[in-house]
All heavy atoms as a GROMACS GRO file, in nm:
protein
  570
    1GLY      N    1   8.601  -0.025  -0.931
    1GLY     CA    2   8.605  -0.043  -0.794
    1GLY      C    3   8.578   0.086  -0.718
    1GLY      O    4   8.550   0.188  -0.778
    2TYR      N    5   8.578   0.073  -0.584
    2TYR     CA    6   8.547   0.181  -0.498
    2TYR      C    7   8.642   0.313  -0.526
    2TYR      O    8   8.588   0.422  -0.535
    2TYR     CB    9   8.567   0.139  -0.346
    2TYR     CG   10   8.552   0.255  -0.249
    2TYR    CD1   11   8.428   0.293  -0.211
    2TYR    CD2   12   8.665   0.319  -0.194
    2TYR    CE1   13   8.404   0.385  -0.116
    2TYR    CE2   14   8.648   0.412  -0.101
    2TYR     CZ   15   8.522   0.454  -0.064
    2TYR     OH   16   8.500   0.554   0.023
    3ASP      N   17   8.772   0.289  -0.539
    3ASP     CA   18   8.860   0.407  -0.553
    3ASP      C   19   8.830   0.476  -0.686
    3ASP      O   20   8.833   0.605  -0.688
    3ASP     CB   21   9.003   0.363  -0.559
    3ASP     CG   22   9.045   0.310  -0.419
    3ASP    OD1   23   8.995   0.362  -0.318
    3ASP    OD2   24   9.146   0.230  -0.419
    4ARG      N   25   8.799   0.407  -0.791
    4ARG     CA   26   8.764   0.470  -0.923
    4ARG      C   27   8.634   0.550  -0.911
    4ARG      O   28   8.619   0.664  -0.965
    4ARG     CB   29   8.755   0.370  -1.033
    4ARG     CG   30   8.725   0.436  -1.161
    4ARG     CD   31   8.738   0.335  -1.276
    4ARG     NE   32   8.869   0.298  -1.298
    4ARG     CZ   33   8.916   0.216  -1.396
    4ARG    NH1   34   8.830   0.153  -1.471
    4ARG    NH2   35   9.042   0.200  -1.412
    5VAL      N   36   8.530   0.493  -0.844
    5VAL     CA   37   8.403   0.560  -0.832
    5VAL      C   38   8.424   0.687  -0.746
    5VAL      O   39   8.370   0.796  -0.781
    5VAL     CB   40   8.300   0.466  -0.760
    5VAL    CG1   41   8.177   0.551  -0.717
    5VAL    CG2   42   8.261   0.356  -0.853
    6MET      N   43   8.499   0.687  -0.641
    6MET     CA   44   8.530   0.802  -0.556
    6MET      C   45   8.603   0.909  -0.638
    6MET      O   46   8.582   1.029  -0.627
    6MET     CB   47   8.614   0.768  -0.430
    6MET     CG   48   8.533   0.687  -0.332
    6MET     SD   49   8.386   0.769  -0.269
    6MET     CE   50   8.261   0.693  -0.368
    7LYS      N   51   8.693   0.865  -0.721
    7LYS     CA   52   8.772   0.962  -0.811
    7LYS      C   53   8.677   1.033  -0.902
    7LYS      O   54   8.681   1.160  -0.912
    7LYS     CB   55   8.879   0.894  -0.888
    7LYS     CG   56   8.957   0.985  -0.982
    7LYS     CD   57   9.028   0.911  -1.097
    7LYS     CE   58   9.090   1.008  -1.194
    7LYS     NZ   59   9.020   1.114  -1.248
    8TYR      N   60   8.590   0.968  -0.967
    8TYR     CA   61   8.497   1.021  -1.062
    8TYR      C   62   8.392   1.111  -0.986
    8TYR      O   63   8.356   1.216  -1.039
    8TYR     CB   64   8.426   0.915  -1.151
    8TYR     CG   65   8.513   0.863  -1.253
    8TYR    CD1   66   8.524   0.721  -1.268
    8TYR    CD2   67   8.583   0.941  -1.336
    8TYR    CE1   68   8.613   0.672  -1.369
    8TYR    CE2   69   8.670   0.886  -1.441
    8TYR     CZ   70   8.678   0.754  -1.450
    8TYR     OH   71   8.766   0.703  -1.549
    9ALA      N   72   8.356   1.064  -0.869
    9ALA     CA   73   8.258   1.149  -0.790
    9ALA      C   74   8.319   1.283  -0.752
    9ALA      O   75   8.256   1.388  -0.769
    9ALA     CB   76   8.217   1.072  -0.664
   10GLY      N   77   8.450   1.278  -0.717
   10GLY     CA   78   8.512   1.408  -0.691
   10GLY      C   79   8.538   1.489  -0.817
   10GLY      O   80   8.520   1.615  -0.812
   11ASP      N   81   8.575   1.430  -0.926
   11ASP     CA   82   8.592   1.502  -1.052
   11ASP      C   83   8.462   1.571  -1.094
   11ASP      O   84   8.469   1.676  -1.155
   11ASP     CB   85   8.633   1.408  -1.157
   11ASP     CG   86   8.775   1.354  -1.148
   11ASP    OD1   87   8.854   1.407  -1.058
   11ASP    OD2   88   8.811   1.257  -1.224
   12PHE      N   89   8.348   1.510  -1.067
   12PHE     CA   90   8.217   1.575  -1.111
   12PHE      C   91   8.161   1.654  -0.997
   12PHE      O   92   8.039   1.698  -1.010
   12PHE     CB   93   8.125   1.461  -1.162
   12PHE     CG   94   8.152   1.420  -1.298
   12PHE    CD1   95   8.211   1.297  -1.324
   12PHE    CD2   96   8.133   1.509  -1.408
   12PHE    CE1   97   8.236   1.255  -1.458
   12PHE    CE2   98   8.160   1.472  -1.529
   12PHE     CZ   99   8.208   1.344  -1.560
   13GLY      N  100   8.231   1.688  -0.891
   13GLY     CA  101   8.181   1.780  -0.792
   13GLY      C  102   8.088   1.725  -0.676
   13GLY      O  103   8.043   1.808  -0.607
   14PHE      N  104   8.076   1.593  -0.671
   14PHE     CA  105   8.000   1.546  -0.561
   14PHE      C  106   8.082   1.551  -0.431
   14PHE      O  107   8.193   1.534  -0.429
   14PHE     CB  108   7.951   1.400  -0.585
   14PHE     CG  109   7.857   1.389  -0.707
   14PHE    CD1  110   7.899   1.315  -0.821
   14PHE    CD2  111   7.734   1.449  -0.704
   14PHE    CE1  112   7.815   1.306  -0.927
   14PHE    CE2  113   7.649   1.436  -0.814
   14PHE     CZ  114   7.690   1.368  -0.924
   15GLY      N  115   8.004   1.583  -0.320
   15GLY     CA  116   8.071   1.586  -0.188
   15GLY      C  117   8.124   1.720  -0.156
   15GLY      O  118   8.187   1.744  -0.054
   16ARG      N  119   8.105   1.820  -0.240
   16ARG     CA  120   8.149   1.963  -0.218
   16ARG      C  121   8.048   2.056  -0.275
   16ARG      O  122   7.974   2.017  -0.374
   16ARG     CB  123   8.285   1.984  -0.261
   16ARG     CG  124   8.302   1.973  -0.411
   16ARG     CD  125   8.453   2.006  -0.448
   16ARG     NE  126   8.461   2.011  -0.591
   16ARG     CZ  127   8.501   1.910  -0.669
   16ARG    NH1  128   8.536   1.795  -0.614
   16ARG    NH2  129   8.515   1.922  -0.801
   17LYS      N  130   8.048   2.177  -0.228
   17LYS     CA  131   7.957   2.280  -0.287
   17LYS      C  132   7.996   2.310  -0.431
   17LYS      O  133   8.110   2.313  -0.466
   17LYS     CB  134   7.965   2.405  -0.202
   17LYS     CG  135   7.909   2.384  -0.060
   17LYS     CD  136   7.915   2.518   0.020
   17LYS     CE  137   7.874   2.476   0.155
   17LYS     NZ  138   7.900   2.577   0.256
   18THR      N  139   7.888   2.346  -0.514
   18THR     CA  140   7.909   2.379  -0.654
   18THR      C  141   7.959   2.519  -0.668
   18THR      O  142   8.019   2.548  -0.770
   18THR     CB  143   7.776   2.360  -0.728
   18THR    OG1  144   7.686   2.462  -0.684
   18THR    CG2  145   7.731   2.224  -0.720
   19GLY      N  146   7.936   2.611  -0.573
   19GLY     CA  147   7.968   2.746  -0.585
   19GLY      C  148   7.866   2.834  -0.648
   19GLY      O  149   7.883   2.946  -0.689
   20VAL      N  150   7.739   2.781  -0.652
   20VAL     CA  151   7.622   2.854  -0.706
   20VAL      C  152   7.608   2.981  -0.624
   20VAL      O  153   7.635   2.981  -0.504
   20VAL     CB  154   7.496   2.760  -0.702
   20VAL    CG1  155   7.451   2.726  -0.566
   20VAL    CG2  156   7.387   2.829  -0.790
   21ASN      N  157   7.555   3.083  -0.691
   21ASN     CA  158   7.531   3.214  -0.628
   21ASN      C  159   7.391   3.215  -0.550
   21ASN      O  160   7.306   3.296  -0.574
   21ASN     CB  161   7.534   3.322  -0.728
   21ASN     CG  162   7.437   3.312  -0.836
   21ASN    OD1  163   7.392   3.200  -0.871
   21ASN    ND2  164   7.392   3.415  -0.892
   22TYR      N  165   7.383   3.118  -0.459
   22TYR     CA  166   7.255   3.100  -0.386
   22TYR      C  167   7.291   3.056  -0.245
   22TYR      O  168   7.375   2.962  -0.227
   22TYR     CB  169   7.171   2.989  -0.453
   22TYR     CG  170   7.028   3.008  -0.427
   22TYR    CD1  171   6.948   3.109  -0.492
   22TYR    CD2  172   6.958   2.922  -0.336
   22TYR    CE1  173   6.814   3.117  -0.475
   22TYR    CE2  174   6.825   2.941  -0.319
   22TYR     CZ  175   6.748   3.036  -0.380
   22TYR     OH  176   6.614   3.053  -0.361
   23PRO      N  177   7.242   3.127  -0.139
   23PRO     CA  178   7.281   3.098  -0.005
   23PRO      C  179   7.228   2.957   0.046
   23PRO      O  180   7.125   2.909  -0.004
   23PRO     CB  181   7.210   3.205   0.081
   23PRO     CG  182   7.091   3.252  -0.006
   23PRO     CD  183   7.138   3.230  -0.148
   24GLY      N  184   7.301   2.905   0.138
   24GLY     CA  185   7.256   2.783   0.210
   24GLY      C  186   7.283   2.656   0.132
   24GLY      O  187   7.229   2.547   0.164
   25GLU      N  188   7.375   2.653   0.046
   25GLU     CA  189   7.404   2.524  -0.036
   25GLU      C  190   7.472   2.427   0.060
   25GLU      O  191   7.561   2.464   0.144
   25GLU     CB  192   7.491   2.562  -0.157
   25GLU     CG  193   7.524   2.438  -0.235
   25GLU     CD  194   7.621   2.460  -0.354
   25GLU    OE1  195   7.683   2.569  -0.361
   25GLU    OE2  196   7.629   2.375  -0.438
   26SER      N  197   7.442   2.302   0.043
   26SER     CA  198   7.499   2.195   0.115
   26SER      C  199   7.612   2.125   0.035
   26SER      O  200   7.611   2.118  -0.086
   26SER     CB  201   7.390   2.092   0.150
   26SER     OG  202   7.445   1.974   0.211
   27ASP      N  203   7.706   2.059   0.107
   27ASP     CA  204   7.803   1.981   0.043
   27ASP      C  205   7.759   1.856  -0.009
   27ASP      O  206   7.817   1.793  -0.098
   27ASP     CB  207   7.922   1.950   0.140
   27ASP     CG  208   8.002   2.076   0.176
   27ASP    OD1  209   8.008   2.171   0.098
   27ASP    OD2  210   8.067   2.068   0.284
   28GLY      N  211   7.650   1.799   0.050
   28GLY     CA  212   7.615   1.665   0.017
   28GLY      C  213   7.712   1.571   0.092
   28GLY      O  214   7.791   1.620   0.180
   29PHE      N  215   7.717   1.445   0.059
   29PHE     CA  216   7.818   1.360   0.125
   29PHE      C  217   7.848   1.236   0.034
   29PHE      O  218   7.774   1.194  -0.044
   29PHE     CB  219   7.779   1.320   0.267
   29PHE     CG  220   7.640   1.247   0.265
   29PHE    CD1  221   7.642   1.105   0.252
   29PHE    CD2  222   7.527   1.315   0.292
   29PHE    CE1  223   7.515   1.041   0.259
   29PHE    CE2  224   7.403   1.243   0.298
   29PHE     CZ  225   7.399   1.114   0.286
   30LEU      N  226   7.968   1.182   0.060
   30LEU     CA  227   8.011   1.064  -0.013
   30LEU      C  228   8.040   0.950   0.091
   30LEU      O  229   8.062   0.981   0.209
   30LEU     CB  230   8.141   1.093  -0.092
   30LEU     CG  231   8.145   1.199  -0.190
   30LEU    CD1  232   8.283   1.228  -0.247
   30LEU    CD2  233   8.046   1.167  -0.305
   31PRO      N  234   8.039   0.827   0.048
   31PRO     CA  235   8.072   0.716   0.143
   31PRO      C  236   8.211   0.743   0.195
   31PRO      O  237   8.302   0.780   0.119
   31PRO     CB  238   8.070   0.590   0.053
   31PRO     CG  239   7.998   0.635  -0.070
   31PRO     CD  240   8.010   0.781  -0.083
   32GLU      N  241   8.227   0.737   0.326
   32GLU     CA  242   8.354   0.757   0.382
   32GLU      C  243   8.459   0.646   0.372
   32GLU      O  244   8.574   0.666   0.385
   32GLU     CB  245   8.342   0.791   0.536
   32GLU     CG  246   8.272   0.933   0.548
   32GLU     CD  247   8.262   0.974   0.693
   32GLU    OE1  248   8.326   0.910   0.782
   32GLU    OE2  249   8.182   1.065   0.718
   33GLU      N  250   8.410   0.526   0.362
   33GLU     CA  251   8.493   0.412   0.348
   33GLU      C  252   8.432   0.305   0.258
   33GLU      O  253   8.304   0.298   0.250
   33GLU     CB  254   8.535   0.360   0.482
   33GLU     CG  255   8.419   0.312   0.563
   33GLU     CD  256   8.456   0.270   0.704
   33GLU    OE1  257   8.558   0.320   0.754
   33GLU    OE2  258   8.388   0.190   0.768
   34GLU      N  259   8.504   0.217   0.206
   34GLU     CA  260   8.450   0.108   0.129
   34GLU      C  261   8.376   0.011   0.218
   34GLU      O  262   8.426  -0.031   0.328
   34GLU     CB  263   8.565   0.035   0.051
   34GLU     CG  264   8.518  -0.069  -0.044
   34GLU     CD  265   8.628  -0.127  -0.129
   34GLU    OE1  266   8.744  -0.087  -0.105
   34GLU    OE2  267   8.603  -0.205  -0.216
   35THR      N  268   8.260  -0.025   0.181
   35THR     CA  269   8.177  -0.117   0.259
   35THR      C  270   8.119  -0.225   0.157
   35THR      O  271   8.151  -0.224   0.045
   35THR     CB  272   8.060  -0.051   0.323
   35THR    OG1  273   7.974   0.003   0.224
   35THR    CG2  274   8.107   0.058   0.420
   36SER      N  275   8.037  -0.308   0.211
   36SER     CA  276   7.974  -0.408   0.126
   36SER      C  277   7.851  -0.344   0.050
   36SER      O  278   7.803  -0.414  -0.042
   36SER     CB  279   7.920  -0.525   0.207
   36SER     OG  280   7.824  -0.478   0.302
   37LEU      N  281   7.829  -0.218   0.068
   37LEU     CA  282   7.717  -0.148  -0.014
   37LEU      C  283   7.781  -0.127  -0.150
   37LEU      O  284   7.899  -0.117  -0.166
   37LEU     CB  285   7.686  -0.017   0.057
   37LEU     CG  286   7.619  -0.028   0.190
   37LEU    CD1  287   7.593   0.117   0.256
   37LEU    CD2  288   7.491  -0.104   0.188
   38TYR      N  289   7.695  -0.109  -0.242
   38TYR     CA  290   7.733  -0.086  -0.380
   38TYR      C  291   7.738   0.060  -0.409
   38TYR      O  292   7.644   0.125  -0.450
   38TYR     CB  293   7.632  -0.150  -0.481
   38TYR     CG  294   7.638  -0.303  -0.465
   38TYR    CD1  295   7.542  -0.370  -0.395
   38TYR    CD2  296   7.741  -0.379  -0.524
   38TYR    CE1  297   7.550  -0.509  -0.378
   38TYR    CE2  298   7.744  -0.517  -0.511
   38TYR     CZ  299   7.647  -0.579  -0.441
   38TYR     OH  300   7.651  -0.718  -0.426
   39CYS      N  301   7.860   0.122  -0.388
   39CYS     CA  302   7.875   0.263  -0.414
   39CYS      C  303   7.854   0.297  -0.562
   39CYS      O  304   7.811   0.410  -0.599
   39CYS     CB  305   7.998   0.328  -0.366
   39CYS     SG  306   8.146   0.265  -0.451
   40SER      N  307   7.878   0.201  -0.652
   40SER     CA  308   7.861   0.221  -0.793
   40SER      C  309   7.717   0.242  -0.829
   40SER      O  310   7.682   0.292  -0.934
   40SER     CB  311   7.919   0.114  -0.876
   40SER     OG  312   7.853  -0.010  -0.850
   41HIS      N  313   7.624   0.203  -0.730
   41HIS     CA  314   7.475   0.213  -0.759
   41HIS      C  315   7.431   0.340  -0.685
   41HIS      O  316   7.308   0.365  -0.688
   41HIS     CB  317   7.397   0.093  -0.698
   41HIS     CG  318   7.435  -0.039  -0.777
   41HIS    ND1  319   7.381  -0.148  -0.739
   41HIS    CD2  320   7.508  -0.054  -0.887
   41HIS    CE1  321   7.426  -0.242  -0.825
   41HIS    NE2  322   7.505  -0.194  -0.916
   42GLY      N  323   7.517   0.410  -0.605
   42GLY     CA  324   7.475   0.530  -0.534
   42GLY      C  325   7.449   0.505  -0.390
   42GLY      O  326   7.425   0.607  -0.325
   43ASP      N  327   7.470   0.384  -0.340
   43ASP     CA  328   7.458   0.374  -0.201
   43ASP      C  329   7.564   0.441  -0.121
   43ASP      O  330   7.678   0.443  -0.152
   43ASP     CB  331   7.474   0.212  -0.160
   43ASP     CG  332   7.357   0.131  -0.211
   43ASP    OD1  333   7.257   0.190  -0.249
   43ASP    OD2  334   7.372   0.009  -0.203
   44GLY      N  335   7.518   0.515  -0.020
   44GLY     CA  336   7.611   0.595   0.065
   44GLY      C  337   7.637   0.734   0.019
   44GLY      O  338   7.706   0.811   0.076
   45PHE      N  339   7.573   0.774  -0.093
   45PHE     CA  340   7.589   0.907  -0.153
   45PHE      C  341   7.478   0.993  -0.108
   45PHE      O  342   7.357   0.944  -0.107
   45PHE     CB  343   7.596   0.903  -0.310
   45PHE     CG  344   7.721   0.862  -0.358
   45PHE    CD1  345   7.753   0.723  -0.372
   45PHE    CD2  346   7.813   0.945  -0.406
   45PHE    CE1  347   7.875   0.678  -0.420
   45PHE    CE2  348   7.938   0.897  -0.465
   45PHE     CZ  349   7.967   0.763  -0.468
   46GLY      N  350   7.504   1.121  -0.087
   46GLY     CA  351   7.392   1.222  -0.066
   46GLY      C  352   7.430   1.336  -0.153
   46GLY      O  353   7.530   1.405  -0.133
   47VAL      N  354   7.350   1.356  -0.255
   47VAL     CA  355   7.384   1.470  -0.349
   47VAL      C  356   7.269   1.568  -0.349
   47VAL      O  357   7.155   1.537  -0.326
   47VAL     CB  358   7.413   1.418  -0.495
   47VAL    CG1  359   7.524   1.313  -0.491
   47VAL    CG2  360   7.285   1.342  -0.559
   48THR      N  361   7.303   1.688  -0.383
   48THR     CA  362   7.204   1.792  -0.382
   48THR      C  363   7.142   1.801  -0.530
   48THR      O  364   7.210   1.751  -0.619
   48THR     CB  365   7.259   1.932  -0.347
   48THR    OG1  366   7.354   1.972  -0.442
   48THR    CG2  367   7.326   1.924  -0.210
   49ALA      N  368   7.034   1.872  -0.542
   49ALA     CA  369   6.975   1.885  -0.675
   49ALA      C  370   7.075   1.965  -0.766
   49ALA      O  371   7.082   1.941  -0.880
   49ALA     CB  372   6.839   1.952  -0.659
   50MET      N  373   7.137   2.071  -0.703
   50MET     CA  374   7.228   2.151  -0.780
   50MET      C  375   7.345   2.066  -0.830
   50MET      O  376   7.398   2.086  -0.943
   50MET     CB  377   7.272   2.268  -0.700
   50MET     CG  378   7.340   2.374  -0.783
   50MET     SD  379   7.243   2.446  -0.915
   50MET     CE  380   7.120   2.538  -0.817
   51GLN      N  381   7.399   1.982  -0.745
   51GLN     CA  382   7.513   1.896  -0.791
   51GLN      C  383   7.464   1.802  -0.904
   51GLN      O  384   7.544   1.782  -0.997
   51GLN     CB  385   7.557   1.814  -0.671
   51GLN     CG  386   7.635   1.891  -0.561
   51GLN     CD  387   7.656   1.803  -0.439
   51GLN    OE1  388   7.590   1.707  -0.409
   51GLN    NE2  389   7.766   1.847  -0.362
   52LEU      N  390   7.351   1.753  -0.892
   52LEU     CA  391   7.298   1.663  -0.990
   52LEU      C  392   7.276   1.729  -1.128
   52LEU      O  393   7.312   1.684  -1.228
   52LEU     CB  394   7.170   1.593  -0.943
   52LEU     CG  395   7.115   1.475  -1.024
   52LEU    CD1  396   7.222   1.365  -1.040
   52LEU    CD2  397   6.986   1.426  -0.970
   53ALA      N  398   7.230   1.858  -1.118
   53ALA     CA  399   7.207   1.939  -1.238
   53ALA      C  400   7.341   1.968  -1.302
   53ALA      O  401   7.358   1.967  -1.422
   53ALA     CB  402   7.139   2.061  -1.200
   54ALA      N  403   7.446   2.012  -1.224
   54ALA     CA  404   7.574   2.038  -1.273
   54ALA      C  405   7.632   1.907  -1.336
   54ALA      O  406   7.698   1.926  -1.452
   54ALA     CB  407   7.663   2.093  -1.165
   55PHE      N  408   7.621   1.801  -1.278
   55PHE     CA  409   7.669   1.675  -1.323
   55PHE      C  410   7.606   1.638  -1.468
   55PHE      O  411   7.673   1.603  -1.566
   55PHE     CB  412   7.647   1.556  -1.225
   55PHE     CG  413   7.673   1.424  -1.276
   55PHE    CD1  414   7.800   1.382  -1.305
   55PHE    CD2  415   7.564   1.333  -1.294
   55PHE    CE1  416   7.820   1.248  -1.349
   55PHE    CE2  417   7.591   1.205  -1.342
   55PHE     CZ  418   7.716   1.166  -1.364
   56THR      N  419   7.474   1.654  -1.462
   56THR     CA  420   7.391   1.624  -1.594
   56THR      C  421   7.442   1.717  -1.707
   56THR      O  422   7.465   1.669  -1.819
   56THR     CB  423   7.247   1.630  -1.563
   56THR    OG1  424   7.219   1.544  -1.453
   56THR    CG2  425   7.164   1.596  -1.688
   57SER      N  426   7.463   1.844  -1.672
   57SER     CA  427   7.503   1.941  -1.779
   57SER      C  428   7.646   1.908  -1.822
   57SER      O  429   7.685   1.920  -1.943
   57SER     CB  430   7.491   2.078  -1.734
   57SER     OG  431   7.588   2.111  -1.635
   58ALA      N  432   7.732   1.856  -1.732
   58ALA     CA  433   7.869   1.816  -1.773
   58ALA      C  434   7.863   1.698  -1.876
   58ALA      O  435   7.942   1.691  -1.974
   58ALA     CB  436   7.950   1.787  -1.656
   59ILE      N  437   7.776   1.611  -1.852
   59ILE     CA  438   7.762   1.491  -1.942
   59ILE      C  439   7.711   1.546  -2.080
   59ILE      O  440   7.767   1.502  -2.180
   59ILE     CB  441   7.664   1.384  -1.884
   59ILE    CG1  442   7.734   1.320  -1.764
   59ILE    CG2  443   7.629   1.284  -1.990
   59ILE    CD1  444   7.644   1.229  -1.689
   60ALA      N  445   7.610   1.632  -2.072
   60ALA     CA  446   7.554   1.680  -2.197
   60ALA      C  447   7.648   1.765  -2.281
   60ALA      O  448   7.644   1.764  -2.405
   60ALA     CB  449   7.430   1.761  -2.162
   61ASN      N  450   7.746   1.839  -2.213
   61ASN     CA  451   7.833   1.925  -2.291
   61ASN      C  452   7.964   1.872  -2.318
   61ASN      O  453   8.057   1.945  -2.362
   61ASN     CB  454   7.838   2.064  -2.215
   61ASN     CG  455   7.932   2.056  -2.089
   61ASN    OD1  456   8.027   1.985  -2.083
   61ASN    ND2  457   7.892   2.140  -1.995
   62GLY      N  458   7.987   1.740  -2.291
   62GLY     CA  459   8.114   1.680  -2.327
   62GLY      C  460   8.208   1.662  -2.211
   62GLY      O  461   8.326   1.626  -2.240
   63GLY      N  462   8.171   1.702  -2.092
   63GLY     CA  463   8.256   1.670  -1.981
   63GLY      C  464   8.304   1.791  -1.895
   63GLY      O  465   8.376   1.773  -1.798
   64THR      N  466   8.270   1.915  -1.932
   64THR     CA  467   8.319   2.031  -1.867
   64THR      C  468   8.220   2.056  -1.752
   64THR      O  469   8.097   2.081  -1.778
   64THR     CB  470   8.329   2.155  -1.954
   64THR    OG1  471   8.416   2.120  -2.065
   64THR    CG2  472   8.380   2.272  -1.878
   65LEU      N  473   8.272   2.066  -1.630
   65LEU     CA  474   8.187   2.096  -1.511
   65LEU      C  475   8.191   2.246  -1.487
   65LEU      O  476   8.300   2.304  -1.450
   65LEU     CB  477   8.239   2.021  -1.388
   65LEU     CG  478   8.153   2.033  -1.264
   65LEU    CD1  479   8.017   1.967  -1.281
   65LEU    CD2  480   8.230   1.970  -1.144
   66TYR      N  481   8.082   2.313  -1.515
   66TYR     CA  482   8.074   2.456  -1.490
   66TYR      C  483   8.010   2.489  -1.359
   66TYR      O  484   7.928   2.411  -1.299
   66TYR     CB  485   7.994   2.526  -1.600
   66TYR     CG  486   8.045   2.518  -1.737
   66TYR    CD1  487   7.998   2.428  -1.834
   66TYR    CD2  488   8.152   2.602  -1.773
   66TYR    CE1  489   8.057   2.428  -1.964
   66TYR    CE2  490   8.205   2.599  -1.892
   66TYR     CZ  491   8.161   2.512  -1.993
   66TYR     OH  492   8.219   2.511  -2.113
   67THR      N  493   8.042   2.611  -1.301
   67THR     CA  494   7.978   2.654  -1.182
   67THR      C  495   7.836   2.710  -1.220
   67THR      O  496   7.829   2.802  -1.297
   67THR     CB  497   8.066   2.769  -1.118
   67THR    OG1  498   8.190   2.716  -1.088
   67THR    CG2  499   7.992   2.818  -0.994
   68PRO      N  500   7.734   2.651  -1.157
   68PRO     CA  501   7.602   2.697  -1.199
   68PRO      C  502   7.568   2.841  -1.142
   68PRO      O  503   7.629   2.884  -1.038
   68PRO     CB  504   7.507   2.592  -1.130
   68PRO     CG  505   7.585   2.520  -1.034
   68PRO     CD  506   7.731   2.542  -1.070
   69ARG      N  507   7.483   2.907  -1.206
   69ARG     CA  508   7.440   3.047  -1.170
   69ARG      C  509   7.283   3.043  -1.173
   69ARG      O  510   7.235   2.996  -1.266
   69ARG     CB  511   7.496   3.149  -1.259
   69ARG     CG  512   7.647   3.161  -1.256
   69ARG     CD  513   7.682   3.228  -1.118
   69ARG     NE  514   7.824   3.232  -1.098
   69ARG     CZ  515   7.892   3.179  -0.996
   69ARG    NH1  516   7.827   3.121  -0.903
   69ARG    NH2  517   8.015   3.184  -0.982
   70VAL      N  518   7.224   3.115  -1.077
   70VAL     CA  519   7.077   3.131  -1.066
   70VAL      C  520   7.048   3.275  -1.090
   70VAL      O  521   7.097   3.358  -1.013
   70VAL     CB  522   7.022   3.077  -0.941
   70VAL    CG1  523   6.875   3.104  -0.927
   70VAL    CG2  524   7.057   2.934  -0.906
   71PRO      N  525   6.969   3.302  -1.198
   71PRO     CA  526   6.935   3.452  -1.219
   71PRO      C  527   6.854   3.499  -1.108
   71PRO      O  528   6.766   3.430  -1.056
   71PRO     CB  529   6.858   3.451  -1.352
   71PRO     CG  530   6.853   3.303  -1.395
   71PRO     CD  531   6.915   3.220  -1.297
   72ARG      N  532   6.888   3.618  -1.052
   72ARG     CA  533   6.818   3.673  -0.938
   72ARG      C  534   6.730   3.798  -0.979
   72ARG      O  535   6.641   3.837  -0.908
   72ARG     CB  536   6.915   3.714  -0.838
   72ARG     CG  537   6.992   3.595  -0.784
   72ARG     CD  538   7.068   3.632  -0.668
   72ARG     NE  539   7.109   3.513  -0.591
   72ARG     CZ  540   7.049   3.484  -0.482
   72ARG    NH1  541   6.950   3.560  -0.429
   72ARG    NH2  542   7.082   3.375  -0.412
   73THR      N  543   6.760   3.854  -1.093
   73THR     CA  544   6.686   3.969  -1.143
   73THR      C  545   6.658   3.949  -1.290
   73THR      O  546   6.714   3.858  -1.359
   73THR     CB  547   6.760   4.104  -1.117
   73THR    OG1  548   6.875   4.092  -1.208
   73THR    CG2  549   6.802   4.118  -0.985
   74ALA      N  550   6.566   4.033  -1.346
   74ALA     CA  551   6.537   4.027  -1.494
   74ALA      C  552   6.659   4.048  -1.573
   74ALA      O  553   6.674   3.995  -1.686
   74ALA     CB  554   6.419   4.120  -1.518
   75ASP      N  555   6.747   4.138  -1.522
   75ASP     CA  556   6.871   4.168  -1.595
   75ASP      C  557   6.970   4.050  -1.596
   75ASP      O  558   7.051   4.039  -1.693
   75ASP     CB  559   6.939   4.294  -1.533
   75ASP     CG  560   6.857   4.418  -1.557
   75ASP    OD1  561   6.782   4.427  -1.648
   75ASP    OD2  562   6.881   4.509  -1.464
   76ASP      N  563   6.970   3.973  -1.503
   76ASP     CA  564   7.053   3.853  -1.501
   76ASP      C  565   7.017   3.755  -1.607
   76ASP      O  566   7.095   3.681  -1.667
   76ASP     CB  567   7.047   3.782  -1.365
   76ASP     CG  568   7.122   3.860  -1.254
   76ASP    OD1  569   7.190   3.956  -1.277
   76ASP    OD2  570   7.094   3.819  -1.129
   0.00000   0.00000   0.00000
């Protein structure tokens, strides 16, 4: 149901900044209330590419959500 989807969305970092070392990151957004839309299909969600990348990496690594980092110099 709605409450479970919202719990997992929060656990995986949707609706808030990832903390990436890059300026101008957006929070994205989550559905504010349960509606007849299918939130389990993604209706009402606005996610950033960085949030989606962090989520995908958490699935691939067994569930740990890491703060992404973007190399800025050759030394990074």
